[in-house]
C-alpha positions in Angstrom: 0.0 0.0 0.0 2.8 2.4 0.8 4.4 1.8 -2.6 1.1 2.7 -4.3 0.9 5.9 -2.2 4.4 6.8 -3.0 3.8 6.2 -6.7 0.5 8.0 -7.0 -1.0 9.4 -3.8 -4.7 10.1 -3.9 -7.2 11.1 -1.2 -9.0 7.8 -1.6 -5.8 5.7 -1.2 -4.8 7.7 1.8 -8.3 7.2 3.3 -8.0 3.4 2.6 -4.6 3.3 4.3 -6.0 5.2 7.3 -8.9 2.8 7.6 -6.5 -0.2 7.4 -4.3 1.3 10.1 -7.3 2.1 12.3 -8.6 -1.5 12.0 -5.1 -2.6 13.1 -5.2 -0.2 16.1 -2.4 1.9 14.8 -4.2 5.1 15.6 -1.3 7.7 15.3 -0.4 6.4 11.9 -4.1 6.3 10.9 -4.4 10.0 11.9 -1.4 10.8 9.7 -3.0 9.0 6.7 -6.3 10.8 7.3 -4.5 14.1 7.4 -2.8 13.4 4.2 -6.1 12.4 2.6 -7.6 15.7 3.9 -4.8 17.7 2.3 -5.5 16.0 -1.1 -9.2 16.4 -0.8 -10.3 18.8 2.0 -14.0 18.5 0.9 -14.3 14.9 2.1 -16.3 14.8 5.3 -15.5 11.1 5.8 -11.8 11.8 6.1 -12.3 14.3 8.9 -14.8 12.0 10.6 -12.5 9.0 10.6 -9.6 11.2 11.8 -11.9 12.1 14.8 -12.6 8.4 15.5 -8.9 7.6 15.6 -8.2 10.6 17.8 -10.9 9.4 20.2 -9.2 6.0 20.5 -6.0 7.6 21.8 -7.7 10.3 23.9 -6.6 13.2 21.7 -9.8 15.0 22.5 -9.0 18.4 21.0 -8.0 16.8 17.7 -11.2 14.8 17.8 -13.2 17.8 18.5 -11.6 19.8 15.6 -12.1 16.9 13.3 -15.7 16.4 14.1 -16.3 20.1 13.8 -14.8 20.0 10.3 -16.9 16.9 9.5 -20.0 18.8 10.6 -19.5 21.0 7.5 -20.5 18.1 5.4 -24.2 17.3 5.7 -23.8 13.5 5.2 -21.7 13.2 8.3 -23.5 15.4 10.8 -25.3 12.5 12.5 -22.2 10.3 12.6 -20.1 13.1 14.0 -22.5 13.6 16.9 -22.5 9.9 17.6 -18.8 9.7 17.8 -18.5 12.8 19.9 -20.8 11.2 22.4 -18.8 8.0 22.3 -15.6 9.9 23.0 -17.2 11.9 25.8 -18.7 8.9 27.5 -15.5 6.9 27.2 -14.7 8.9 30.3 -11.0 9.4 29.9 -9.1 12.5 29.4 -5.6 12.0 28.2 -3.1 13.7 26.0 -4.5 16.6 23.9 -3.6 17.2 20.3 
């Protein structure tokens, strides 16, 4: 996957890499992939939403909040964004910020 990204990076490929890393609990790396995807296509609400999910998993509440606020700009993701924010809030931990 990294070779494909090095050869021809696209927002969709970066998003796929982020999802793969998220599923493998590599949350910091997933965030990096989602950020790269957002740079390539800032109008993709899914990217911002998934970055928020990854940030929640490692207690990076400020990054999660910013990501969900950005996702909120995209109508299709407003409901999911609120759900994840509640998930992060009720997780009950406050750790490192970012």
